[in-house]
Structures are given as C-alpha cells and as structure tokens.
N, CA, C, O and the ligand as a Tripos MOL2 file, in Angstrom:
@<TRIPOS>MOLECULE
protein
  269   267    68     0     0
PROTEIN
NO_CHARGES

@<TRIPOS>ATOM
      1 N           0.8210   -1.2060   -0.0270 N.3       1 MET1
      2 CA         -0.0390    0.0210   -0.0370 C.3       1 MET1
      3 C           0.8740    1.2700   -0.0160 C.2       1 MET1
      4 O           0.4720    2.3210   -0.5150 O.2       1 MET1
      5 N           2.0850    1.1740    0.5480 N.am      2 SER2
      6 CA          2.9070    2.3520    0.6170 C.3       2 SER2
      7 C           3.8210    2.5120   -0.5940 C.2       2 SER2
      8 O           4.6170    3.4480   -0.6720 O.2       2 SER2
      9 N           3.6890    1.5690   -1.5450 N.am      3 GLU3
     10 CA          4.4560    1.6930   -2.7490 C.3       3 GLU3
     11 C           4.1110    3.0110   -3.4380 C.2       3 GLU3
     12 O           2.9820    3.5020   -3.4020 O.2       3 GLU3
     13 N           5.1560    3.5510   -4.0660 N.am      4 ASN4
     14 CA          5.0150    4.8530   -4.6580 C.3       4 ASN4
     15 C           5.1140    4.7950   -6.1680 C.2       4 ASN4
     16 O           5.3260    5.8110   -6.8300 O.2       4 ASN4
     17 N           4.9570    3.5950   -6.7060 N.am      5 ASN5
     18 CA          5.0440    3.4930   -8.1810 C.3       5 ASN5
     19 C           3.7640    4.0420   -8.8450 C.2       5 ASN5
     20 O           2.6670    4.0090   -8.2880 O.2       5 ASN5
     21 N           3.9710    4.5220  -10.0070 N.am      6 ILE6
     22 CA          2.8600    5.0990  -10.7190 C.3       6 ILE6
     23 C           2.0720    4.0080  -11.4200 C.2       6 ILE6
     24 O           2.5970    3.2170  -12.2040 O.2       6 ILE6
     25 N           0.8210    4.0030  -11.1080 N.am      7 SER7
     26 CA         -0.0350    2.9930  -11.7820 C.3       7 SER7
     27 C          -0.3170    3.4370  -13.1880 C.2       7 SER7
     28 O          -0.4170    4.6220  -13.5040 O.2       7 SER7
     29 N          -0.4410    2.4300  -14.0130 N.am      8 GLU8
     30 CA         -0.6490    2.7240  -15.4560 C.3       8 GLU8
     31 C          -2.0530    3.3180  -15.6680 C.2       8 GLU8
     32 O          -3.0170    2.9670  -14.9870 O.2       8 GLU8
     33 N          -2.1150    4.2150  -16.6250 N.am      9 ILE9
     34 CA         -3.3770    4.8720  -16.9080 C.3       9 ILE9
     35 C          -4.2750    3.8660  -17.6230 C.2       9 ILE9
     36 O          -3.7930    3.1090  -18.4660 O.2       9 ILE9
     37 N          -5.5420    3.8420  -17.3140 N.am     10 ASP10
     38 CA         -6.4470    2.9840  -18.0030 C.3      10 ASP10
     39 C          -6.5170    3.3330  -19.4400 C.2      10 ASP10
     40 O          -6.4830    4.5030  -19.8210 O.2      10 ASP10
     41 N          -6.6160    2.3070  -20.2470 N.am     11 LYS11
     42 CA         -6.7310    2.5600  -21.6710 C.3      11 LYS11
     43 C          -8.0770    3.3090  -22.0120 C.2      11 LYS11
     44 O          -8.1490    4.1140  -22.9400 O.2      11 LYS11
     45 N          -9.0840    3.0000  -21.2320 N.am     12 GLU12
     46 CA        -10.3220    3.7020  -21.4750 C.3      12 GLU12
     47 C         -10.1910    5.1300  -21.2350 C.2      12 GLU12
     48 O         -10.7850    5.9500  -21.9350 O.2      12 GLU12
     49 N          -9.3780    5.4770  -20.2000 N.am     13 LEU13
     50 CA         -9.1820    6.8510  -19.9110 C.3      13 LEU13
     51 C          -8.3740    7.5160  -20.9820 C.2      13 LEU13
     52 O          -8.6440    8.6630  -21.3390 O.2      13 LEU13
     53 N          -7.3930    6.8280  -21.5040 N.am     14 LEU14
     54 CA         -6.5740    7.3790  -22.5700 C.3      14 LEU14
     55 C          -7.3870    7.6530  -23.7840 C.2      14 LEU14
     56 O          -7.0900    8.5690  -24.5510 O.2      14 LEU14
     57 N          -8.4380    6.8480  -23.9750 N.am     15 ASP15
     58 CA         -9.2580    7.0920  -25.1490 C.3      15 ASP15
     59 C         -10.0190    8.4070  -25.1180 C.2      15 ASP15
     60 O         -10.2600    9.0380  -26.1470 O.2      15 ASP15
     61 N         -10.3780    8.7880  -23.9410 N.am     16 ILE16
     62 CA        -11.1840   10.0290  -23.8460 C.3      16 ILE16
     63 C         -10.3160   11.2350  -23.6110 C.2      16 ILE16
     64 O         -10.8180   12.3570  -23.6760 O.2      16 ILE16
     65 N          -9.0520   11.0650  -23.3440 N.am     17 LEU17
     66 CA         -8.2160   12.2330  -23.1750 C.3      17 LEU17
     67 C          -7.6950   12.7250  -24.4800 C.2      17 LEU17
     68 O          -7.4140   11.9300  -25.3770 O.2      17 LEU17
     69 N          -7.5590   13.9930  -24.6120 N.am     18 ALA18
     70 CA         -7.0480   14.6370  -25.8510 C.3      18 ALA18
     71 C          -6.2890   15.8780  -25.4780 C.2      18 ALA18
     72 O          -6.5460   16.5140  -24.4560 O.2      18 ALA18
     73 N          -5.3180   16.2190  -26.3580 N.am     19 CYS19
     74 CA         -4.5630   17.4540  -26.1770 C.3      19 CYS19
     75 C          -5.5190   18.6360  -26.2200 C.2      19 CYS19
     76 O          -6.2800   18.7700  -27.1790 O.2      19 CYS19
     77 N          -5.5010   19.4890  -25.2140 N.am     20 PRO20
     78 CA         -6.3930   20.6100  -25.1910 C.3      20 PRO20
     79 C          -6.0630   21.6910  -26.2860 C.2      20 PRO20
     80 O          -6.8780   22.5550  -26.6090 O.2      20 PRO20
     81 N          -4.8680   21.5830  -26.8070 N.am     21 VAL21
     82 CA         -4.5040   22.5850  -27.8530 C.3      21 VAL21
     83 C          -5.0070   22.1450  -29.2070 C.2      21 VAL21
     84 O          -5.6320   22.9480  -29.9000 O.2      21 VAL21
     85 N          -4.7700   20.9120  -29.6240 N.am     22 CYS22
     86 CA         -5.0970   20.5220  -30.9720 C.3      22 CYS22
     87 C          -6.1500   19.3910  -31.0040 C.2      22 CYS22
     88 O          -6.4690   18.8480  -32.0620 O.2      22 CYS22
     89 N          -6.6650   19.0650  -29.8410 N.am     23 LYS23
     90 CA         -7.7340   17.9900  -29.7830 C.3      23 LYS23
     91 C          -7.2970   16.6770  -30.4130 C.2      23 LYS23
     92 O          -8.0920   15.9580  -31.0180 O.2      23 LYS23
     93 N          -6.0690   16.4000  -30.2620 N.am     24 THR24
     94 CA         -5.5430   15.1440  -30.8150 C.3      24 THR24
     95 C          -5.2580   14.1540  -29.7130 C.2      24 THR24
     96 O          -4.9510   14.5360  -28.5840 O.2      24 THR24
     97 N          -5.3570   12.9140  -30.0350 N.am     25 GLU25
     98 CA         -5.1450   11.8690  -29.0400 C.3      25 GLU25
     99 C          -3.7540   11.9560  -28.3960 C.2      25 GLU25
    100 O          -2.8150   12.4360  -29.0320 O.2      25 GLU25
    101 N          -3.6120   11.5090  -27.1710 N.am     26 VAL26
    102 CA         -2.3250   11.4700  -26.5370 C.3      26 VAL26
    103 C          -1.9740   10.0450  -26.1970 C.2      26 VAL26
    104 O          -2.8380    9.1900  -26.0060 O.2      26 VAL26
    105 N          -0.6730    9.8140  -26.1260 N.am     27 LYS27
    106 CA         -0.2060    8.4870  -25.8420 C.3      27 LYS27
    107 C           0.7640    8.5150  -24.6870 C.2      27 LYS27
    108 O           1.4730    9.5050  -24.5050 O.2      27 LYS27
    109 N           0.8150    7.4460  -23.8920 N.am     28 LEU28
    110 CA          1.6780    7.2840  -22.7470 C.3      28 LEU28
    111 C           3.1130    7.3480  -23.2300 C.2      28 LEU28
    112 O           3.4630    6.7480  -24.2460 O.2      28 LEU28
    113 N           3.9540    8.0880  -22.4870 N.am     29 THR29
    114 CA          5.3500    8.1190  -22.8290 C.3      29 THR29
    115 C           5.9940    6.7730  -22.4030 C.2      29 THR29
    116 O           5.3830    5.9930  -21.6730 O.2      29 THR29
    117 N           7.1990    6.5250  -22.8590 N.am     30 GLU30
    118 CA          7.8510    5.2740  -22.5560 C.3      30 GLU30
    119 C           8.0750    5.0820  -21.0810 C.2      30 GLU30
    120 O           7.9750    3.9680  -20.5660 O.2      30 GLU30
    121 N           8.3800    6.1690  -20.3960 N.am     31 ASP31
    122 CA          8.6570    6.0280  -18.9530 C.3      31 ASP31
    123 C           7.3590    6.1290  -18.1390 C.2      31 ASP31
    124 O           7.3870    6.1120  -16.9080 O.2      31 ASP31
    125 N           6.2320    6.2340  -18.8330 N.am     32 LYS32
    126 CA          4.9130    6.2870  -18.1880 C.3      32 LYS32
    127 C           4.7200    7.4370  -17.2250 C.2      32 LYS32
    128 O           3.8890    7.3900  -16.3180 O.2      32 LYS32
    129 N           5.4950    8.4490  -17.4450 N.am     33 LYS33
    130 CA          5.3650    9.6420  -16.5120 C.3      33 LYS33
    131 C           4.5950   10.7610  -17.2220 C.2      33 LYS33
    132 O           4.3930   11.8190  -16.6260 O.2      33 LYS33
    133 N           4.1880   10.5820  -18.3830 N.am     34 GLY34
    134 CA          3.4900   11.6470  -19.0800 C.3      34 GLY34
    135 C           2.6720   11.1310  -20.2680 C.2      34 GLY34
    136 O           2.7490    9.9700  -20.6710 O.2      34 GLY34
    137 N           1.9050   12.0490  -20.7860 N.am     35 LEU35
    138 CA          1.1240   11.7540  -21.9870 C.3      35 LEU35
    139 C           1.5430   12.6770  -23.1070 C.2      35 LEU35
    140 O           1.4710   13.8960  -22.9540 O.2      35 LEU35
    141 N           1.9650   12.1460  -24.1960 N.am     36 ARG36
    142 CA          2.4390   12.9580  -25.3070 C.3      36 ARG36
    143 C           1.4530   13.1040  -26.4300 C.2      36 ARG36
    144 O           0.9190   12.1140  -26.9320 O.2      36 ARG36
    145 N           1.2090   14.3220  -26.8250 N.am     37 CYS37
    146 CA          0.3300   14.5630  -27.9270 C.3      37 CYS37
    147 C           0.9910   14.0970  -29.2200 C.2      37 CYS37
    148 O           2.1290   14.4620  -29.5140 O.2      37 CYS37
    149 N           0.2700   13.2890  -29.9850 N.am     38 VAL38
    150 CA          0.8170   12.7340  -31.1960 C.3      38 VAL38
    151 C           0.9460   13.7830  -32.2510 C.2      38 VAL38
    152 O           1.6530   13.5690  -33.2350 O.2      38 VAL38
    153 N           0.2960   14.9110  -32.0960 N.am     39 ASN39
    154 CA          0.3360   15.9220  -33.1430 C.3      39 ASN39
    155 C           1.3880   17.0320  -32.8670 C.2      39 ASN39
    156 O           2.2760   17.2890  -33.6800 O.2      39 ASN39
    157 N           1.2420   17.6910  -31.6530 N.am     40 CYS40
    158 CA          2.0670   18.8040  -31.4030 C.3      40 CYS40
    159 C           3.3010   18.4550  -30.5440 C.2      40 CYS40
    160 O           4.2300   19.2540  -30.4230 O.2      40 CYS40
    161 N           3.2890   17.2350  -29.9470 N.am     41 GLY41
    162 CA          4.4430   16.8080  -29.1640 C.3      41 GLY41
    163 C           4.4960   17.3130  -27.7470 C.2      41 GLY41
    164 O           5.4540   17.0510  -27.0200 O.2      41 GLY41
    165 N           3.4830   18.0260  -27.3570 N.am     42 ARG42
    166 CA          3.4730   18.4300  -25.9170 C.3      42 ARG42
    167 C           3.3320   17.2090  -25.0330 C.2      42 ARG42
    168 O           2.6550   16.2350  -25.3640 O.2      42 ARG42
    169 N           4.0190   17.3050  -23.8650 N.am     43 ILE43
    170 CA          3.9410   16.1580  -22.9280 C.3      43 ILE43
    171 C           3.2060   16.6760  -21.6580 C.2      43 ILE43
    172 O           3.6150   17.6530  -21.0310 O.2      43 ILE43
    173 N           2.1680   16.0110  -21.3360 N.am     44 TYR44
    174 CA          1.3800   16.3770  -20.1770 C.3      44 TYR44
    175 C           1.7890   15.4430  -19.0230 C.2      44 TYR44
    176 O           1.8540   14.2230  -19.1750 O.2      44 TYR44
    177 N           2.0600   16.0670  -17.8660 N.am     45 PRO45
    178 CA          2.5280   15.2150  -16.7230 C.3      45 PRO45
    179 C           1.3920   14.3690  -16.1330 C.2      45 PRO45
    180 O           0.2130   14.7050  -16.2430 O.2      45 PRO45
    181 N           1.7940   13.2600  -15.5040 N.am     46 ILE46
    182 CA          0.8470   12.4030  -14.7450 C.3      46 ILE46
    183 C           1.3030   12.5450  -13.2840 C.2      46 ILE46
    184 O           2.4110   12.1760  -12.8930 O.2      46 ILE46
    185 N           0.3570   13.1140  -12.5020 N.am     47 ARG47
    186 CA          0.6480   13.2030  -11.0550 C.3      47 ARG47
    187 C          -0.2790   12.2920  -10.2160 C.2      47 ARG47
    188 O          -1.5050   12.3890  -10.2740 O.2      47 ARG47
    189 N           0.3470   11.4370   -9.4610 N.am     48 ASP48
    190 CA         -0.4110   10.5320   -8.6230 C.3      48 ASP48
    191 C          -1.4040    9.7520   -9.4380 C.2      48 ASP48
    192 O          -2.5170    9.4670   -8.9950 O.2      48 ASP48
    193 N          -0.9800    9.4070  -10.6530 N.am     49 GLY49
    194 CA         -1.8150    8.6450  -11.5320 C.3      49 GLY49
    195 C          -2.9130    9.4070  -12.2410 C.2      49 GLY49
    196 O          -3.7550    8.8110  -12.9140 O.2      49 GLY49
    197 N          -2.9100   10.7050  -12.0940 N.am     50 ILE50
    198 CA         -3.8950   11.5870  -12.6800 C.3      50 ILE50
    199 C          -3.2520   12.4230  -13.7680 C.2      50 ILE50
    200 O          -2.3600   13.2200  -13.4770 O.2      50 ILE50
    201 N          -3.6760   12.2680  -15.0130 N.am     51 PRO51
    202 CA         -3.1560   13.1430  -16.1230 C.3      51 PRO51
    203 C          -3.5310   14.5870  -15.9140 C.2      51 PRO51
    204 O          -4.6870   14.9060  -15.6340 O.2      51 PRO51
    205 N          -2.5550   15.4610  -16.0510 N.am     52 VAL52
    206 CA         -2.7830   16.8350  -15.9370 C.3      52 VAL52
    207 C          -2.7960   17.4760  -17.3650 C.2      52 VAL52
    208 O          -1.7740   17.8430  -17.9450 O.2      52 VAL52
    209 N          -4.0280   17.5680  -17.8530 N.am     53 MET53
    210 CA         -4.1670   18.0510  -19.2690 C.3      53 MET53
    211 C          -4.2880   19.5600  -19.3240 C.2      53 MET53
    212 O          -5.3040   20.1050  -19.7540 O.2      53 MET53
    213 N          -3.2680   20.2010  -18.8960 N.am     54 LEU54
    214 CA         -3.2430   21.6860  -18.8960 C.3      54 LEU54
    215 C          -2.1380   22.1700  -19.7330 C.2      54 LEU54
    216 O          -1.0210   21.6620  -19.6400 O.2      54 LEU54
    217 N          -2.4020   23.1520  -20.5650 N.am     55 VAL55
    218 CA         -1.4020   23.7320  -21.4270 C.3      55 VAL55
    219 C          -0.2540   24.2690  -20.6200 C.2      55 VAL55
    220 O           0.9090   24.0740  -20.9750 O.2      55 VAL55
    221 N          -0.5470   24.8990  -19.6070 N.am     56 ASP56
    222 CA          0.4630   25.5360  -18.7560 C.3      56 ASP56
    223 C           1.4110   24.5390  -18.0850 C.2      56 ASP56
    224 O           2.5370   24.8710  -17.7140 O.2      56 ASP56
    225 N           0.9130   23.3040  -17.9420 N.am     57 GLU57
    226 CA          1.7280   22.2660  -17.3340 C.3      57 GLU57
    227 C           2.5170   21.4320  -18.3440 C.2      57 GLU57
    228 O           3.4320   20.6830  -18.0030 O.2      57 GLU57
    229 N           2.1230   21.6000  -19.5800 N.am     58 ALA58
    230 CA          2.7440   20.7650  -20.6450 C.3      58 ALA58
    231 C           4.1640   21.1950  -20.9140 C.2      58 ALA58
    232 O           4.5080   22.3740  -20.8300 O.2      58 ALA58
    233 N           5.0090   20.1790  -21.2490 N.am     59 THR59
    234 CA          6.3670   20.4180  -21.6410 C.3      59 THR59
    235 C           6.6310   19.8700  -23.0500 C.2      59 THR59
    236 O           5.8630   19.0440  -23.5420 O.2      59 THR59
    237 N           7.6580   20.3010  -23.6740 N.am     60 PHE60
    238 CA          8.0200   19.7740  -24.9450 C.3      60 PHE60
    239 C           9.1280   18.8320  -24.8020 C.2      60 PHE60
    240 O           9.7800   18.7960  -23.7590 O.2      60 PHE60
    241 N           9.3770   18.0660  -25.8000 N.am     61 THR61
    242 CA         10.5120   17.1480  -25.7900 C.3      61 THR61
    243 C          11.7810   17.9950  -25.8450 C.2      61 THR61
    244 O          11.7340   19.1830  -26.1640 O.2      61 THR61
    245 N          12.9340   17.3580  -25.5240 N.am     62 ASP62
    246 CA         14.1820   18.0660  -25.3410 C.3      62 ASP62
    247 C          14.6080   18.9670  -26.5480 C.2      62 ASP62
    248 O          15.1510   20.0570  -26.3750 O.2      62 ASP62
    249 N          14.3510   18.4880  -27.6790 N.am     63 ASN63
    250 CA         14.8330   19.2190  -28.8180 C.3      63 ASN63
    251 C          13.9550   20.4050  -29.2320 C.2      63 ASN63
    252 O          14.3740   21.2440  -30.0290 O.2      63 ASN63
    253 N          12.7470   20.4680  -28.6900 N.am     64 GLN64
    254 CA         11.8410   21.5510  -28.9880 C.3      64 GLN64
    255 C          11.7140   22.3970  -27.7960 C.2      64 GLN64
    256 O          10.9130   22.0880  -26.9140 O.2      64 GLN64
    257 N          12.4600   23.4570  -27.7100 N.am     65 ASN65
    258 CA         12.4390   24.2070  -26.4650 C.3      65 ASN65
    259 C          12.0320   25.6350  -26.6700 C.2      65 ASN65
    260 O          12.1430   26.4570  -25.7600 O.2      65 ASN65
    261 N          11.5710   25.9330  -27.8280 N.am     66 LYS66
    262 CA         11.1440   27.2940  -28.0350 C.3      66 LYS66
    263 C           9.6340   27.4620  -27.7510 C.2      66 LYS66
    264 O           8.8390   26.5310  -27.8760 O.2      66 LYS66
    265 N           9.2940   28.6920  -27.3660 N.am     67 GLY67
    266 CA          7.9270   28.9110  -27.0470 C.3      67 GLY67
    267 C           7.1940   29.5240  -28.1670 C.2      67 GLY67
    268 O           5.9960   29.7810  -28.0550 O.2      67 GLY67
    269 ZN         -1.4020   18.7150  -29.2600 Zn       68 ZN68
@<TRIPOS>BOND
     1     1     2 1
     2     2     3 1
     3     3     4 2
     4     3     5 am
     5     5     6 1
     6     6     7 1
     7     7     8 2
     8     7     9 am
     9     9    10 1
    10    10    11 1
    11    11    12 2
    12    11    13 am
    13    13    14 1
    14    14    15 1
    15    15    16 2
    16    15    17 am
    17    17    18 1
    18    18    19 1
    19    19    20 2
    20    19    21 am
    21    21    22 1
    22    22    23 1
    23    23    24 2
    24    23    25 am
    25    25    26 1
    26    26    27 1
    27    27    28 2
    28    27    29 am
    29    29    30 1
    30    30    31 1
    31    31    32 2
    32    31    33 am
    33    33    34 1
    34    34    35 1
    35    35    36 2
    36    35    37 am
    37    37    38 1
    38    38    39 1
    39    39    40 2
    40    39    41 am
    41    41    42 1
    42    42    43 1
    43    43    44 2
    44    43    45 am
    45    45    46 1
    46    46    47 1
    47    47    48 2
    48    47    49 am
    49    49    50 1
    50    50    51 1
    51    51    52 2
    52    51    53 am
    53    53    54 1
    54    54    55 1
    55    55    56 2
    56    55    57 am
    57    57    58 1
    58    58    59 1
    59    59    60 2
    60    59    61 am
    61    61    62 1
    62    62    63 1
    63    63    64 2
    64    63    65 am
    65    65    66 1
    66    66    67 1
    67    67    68 2
    68    67    69 am
    69    69    70 1
    70    70    71 1
    71    71    72 2
    72    71    73 am
    73    73    74 1
    74    74    75 1
    75    75    76 2
    76    75    77 am
    77    77    78 1
    78    78    79 1
    79    79    80 2
    80    79    81 am
    81    81    82 1
    82    82    83 1
    83    83    84 2
    84    83    85 am
    85    85    86 1
    86    86    87 1
    87    87    88 2
    88    87    89 am
    89    89    90 1
    90    90    91 1
    91    91    92 2
    92    91    93 am
    93    93    94 1
    94    94    95 1
    95    95    96 2
    96    95    97 am
    97    97    98 1
    98    98    99 1
    99    99   100 2
   100    99   101 am
   101   101   102 1
   102   102   103 1
   103   103   104 2
   104   103   105 am
   105   105   106 1
   106   106   107 1
   107   107   108 2
   108   107   109 am
   109   109   110 1
   110   110   111 1
   111   111   112 2
   112   111   113 am
   113   113   114 1
   114   114   115 1
   115   115   116 2
   116   115   117 am
   117   117   118 1
   118   118   119 1
   119   119   120 2
   120   119   121 am
   121   121   122 1
   122   122   123 1
   123   123   124 2
   124   123   125 am
   125   125   126 1
   126   126   127 1
   127   127   128 2
   128   127   129 am
   129   129   130 1
   130   130   131 1
   131   131   132 2
   132   131   133 am
   133   133   134 1
   134   134   135 1
   135   135   136 2
   136   135   137 am
   137   137   138 1
   138   138   139 1
   139   139   140 2
   140   139   141 am
   141   141   142 1
   142   142   143 1
   143   143   144 2
   144   143   145 am
   145   145   146 1
   146   146   147 1
   147   147   148 2
   148   147   149 am
   149   149   150 1
   150   150   151 1
   151   151   152 2
   152   151   153 am
   153   153   154 1
   154   154   155 1
   155   155   156 2
   156   155   157 am
   157   157   158 1
   158   158   159 1
   159   159   160 2
   160   159   161 am
   161   161   162 1
   162   162   163 1
   163   163   164 2
   164   163   165 am
   165   165   166 1
   166   166   167 1
   167   167   168 2
   168   167   169 am
   169   169   170 1
   170   170   171 1
   171   171   172 2
   172   171   173 am
   173   173   174 1
   174   174   175 1
   175   175   176 2
   176   175   177 am
   177   177   178 1
   178   178   179 1
   179   179   180 2
   180   179   181 am
   181   181   182 1
   182   182   183 1
   183   183   184 2
   184   183   185 am
   185   185   186 1
   186   186   187 1
   187   187   188 2
   188   187   189 am
   189   189   190 1
   190   190   191 1
   191   191   192 2
   192   191   193 am
   193   193   194 1
   194   194   195 1
   195   195   196 2
   196   195   197 am
   197   197   198 1
   198   198   199 1
   199   199   200 2
   200   199   201 am
   201   201   202 1
   202   202   203 1
   203   203   204 2
   204   203   205 am
   205   205   206 1
   206   206   207 1
   207   207   208 2
   208   207   209 am
   209   209   210 1
   210   210   211 1
   211   211   212 2
   212   211   213 am
   213   213   214 1
   214   214   215 1
   215   215   216 2
   216   215   217 am
   217   217   218 1
   218   218   219 1
   219   219   220 2
   220   219   221 am
   221   221   222 1
   222   222   223 1
   223   223   224 2
   224   223   225 am
   225   225   226 1
   226   226   227 1
   227   227   228 2
   228   227   229 am
   229   229   230 1
   230   230   231 1
   231   231   232 2
   232   231   233 am
   233   233   234 1
   234   234   235 1
   235   235   236 2
   236   235   237 am
   237   237   238 1
   238   238   239 1
   239   239   240 2
   240   239   241 am
   241   241   242 1
   242   242   243 1
   243   243   244 2
   244   243   245 am
   245   245   246 1
   246   246   247 1
   247   247   248 2
   248   247   249 am
   249   249   250 1
   250   250   251 1
   251   251   252 2
   252   251   253 am
   253   253   254 1
   254   254   255 1
   255   255   256 2
   256   255   257 am
   257   257   258 1
   258   258   259 1
   259   259   260 2
   260   259   261 am
   261   261   262 1
   262   262   263 1
   263   263   264 2
   264   263   265 am
   265   265   266 1
   266   266   267 1
   267   267   268 2
@<TRIPOS>SUBSTRUCTURE
     1 MET1         2 RESIDUE 1 A MET
     2 SER2         6 RESIDUE 1 A SER
     3 GLU3        10 RESIDUE 1 A GLU
     4 ASN4        14 RESIDUE 1 A ASN
     5 ASN5        18 RESIDUE 1 A ASN
     6 ILE6        22 RESIDUE 1 A ILE
     7 SER7        26 RESIDUE 1 A SER
     8 GLU8        30 RESIDUE 1 A GLU
     9 ILE9        34 RESIDUE 1 A ILE
    10 ASP10       38 RESIDUE 1 A ASP
    11 LYS11       42 RESIDUE 1 A LYS
    12 GLU12       46 RESIDUE 1 A GLU
    13 LEU13       50 RESIDUE 1 A LEU
    14 LEU14       54 RESIDUE 1 A LEU
    15 ASP15       58 RESIDUE 1 A ASP
    16 ILE16       62 RESIDUE 1 A ILE
    17 LEU17       66 RESIDUE 1 A LEU
    18 ALA18       70 RESIDUE 1 A ALA
    19 CYS19       74 RESIDUE 1 A CYS
    20 PRO20       78 RESIDUE 1 A PRO
    21 VAL21       82 RESIDUE 1 A VAL
    22 CYS22       86 RESIDUE 1 A CYS
    23 LYS23       90 RESIDUE 1 A LYS
    24 THR24       94 RESIDUE 1 A THR
    25 GLU25       98 RESIDUE 1 A GLU
    26 VAL26      102 RESIDUE 1 A VAL
    27 LYS27      106 RESIDUE 1 A LYS
    28 LEU28      110 RESIDUE 1 A LEU
    29 THR29      114 RESIDUE 1 A THR
    30 GLU30      118 RESIDUE 1 A GLU
    31 ASP31      122 RESIDUE 1 A ASP
    32 LYS32      126 RESIDUE 1 A LYS
    33 LYS33      130 RESIDUE 1 A LYS
    34 GLY34      134 RESIDUE 1 A GLY
    35 LEU35      138 RESIDUE 1 A LEU
    36 ARG36      142 RESIDUE 1 A ARG
    37 CYS37      146 RESIDUE 1 A CYS
    38 VAL38      150 RESIDUE 1 A VAL
    39 ASN39      154 RESIDUE 1 A ASN
    40 CYS40      158 RESIDUE 1 A CYS
    41 GLY41      162 RESIDUE 1 A GLY
    42 ARG42      166 RESIDUE 1 A ARG
    43 ILE43      170 RESIDUE 1 A ILE
    44 TYR44      174 RESIDUE 1 A TYR
    45 PRO45      178 RESIDUE 1 A PRO
    46 ILE46      182 RESIDUE 1 A ILE
    47 ARG47      186 RESIDUE 1 A ARG
    48 ASP48      190 RESIDUE 1 A ASP
    49 GLY49      194 RESIDUE 1 A GLY
    50 ILE50      198 RESIDUE 1 A ILE
    51 PRO51      202 RESIDUE 1 A PRO
    52 VAL52      206 RESIDUE 1 A VAL
    53 MET53      210 RESIDUE 1 A MET
    54 LEU54      214 RESIDUE 1 A LEU
    55 VAL55      218 RESIDUE 1 A VAL
    56 ASP56      222 RESIDUE 1 A ASP
    57 GLU57      226 RESIDUE 1 A GLU
    58 ALA58      230 RESIDUE 1 A ALA
    59 THR59      234 RESIDUE 1 A THR
    60 PHE60      238 RESIDUE 1 A PHE
    61 THR61      242 RESIDUE 1 A THR
    62 ASP62      246 RESIDUE 1 A ASP
    63 ASN63      250 RESIDUE 1 A ASN
    64 GLN64      254 RESIDUE 1 A GLN
    65 ASN65      258 RESIDUE 1 A ASN
    66 LYS66      262 RESIDUE 1 A LYS
    67 GLY67      266 RESIDUE 1 A GLY
    68 ZN68       269 GROUP 0 **** ****
C-alpha cells in the first residue's frame, strides 16, 4: 500500500483524453510519466496517476524548447 510507483493509466481513460491545444489523441510516454500529444508533441505530466491536461503544465521534448 505504501508503494509509490505510478499505476498505469487505464486505456479507457486514454481514449477520452485529448490534447487541449489541438484536440488530438495522446499516448503514454515510454517512462509512463506523461502523456504525449501525437500531433504537437506536448507532454502532459501524470501526477499521482492523474493526467494533468493543462497547457500551462505541458512540456516539450528536449529538442523543441522554443515557445
Ligand atoms: Zn497537441
């Protein structure tokens, strides 16, 4: 019960989630710590197993650092 590992996001939940910017589907990142928009590449963090689908919280991949 005290384990702190991140539980995987339900696939059903993934189906209804979408990037708030371009309304495109998002996919779980390889490290399962975020959800990446397949269109714009924004990565939305997952906190305590809950996806934070906020533009202000989104980050870009390393190579895309411009605003
Ligand atoms: Zn997007």
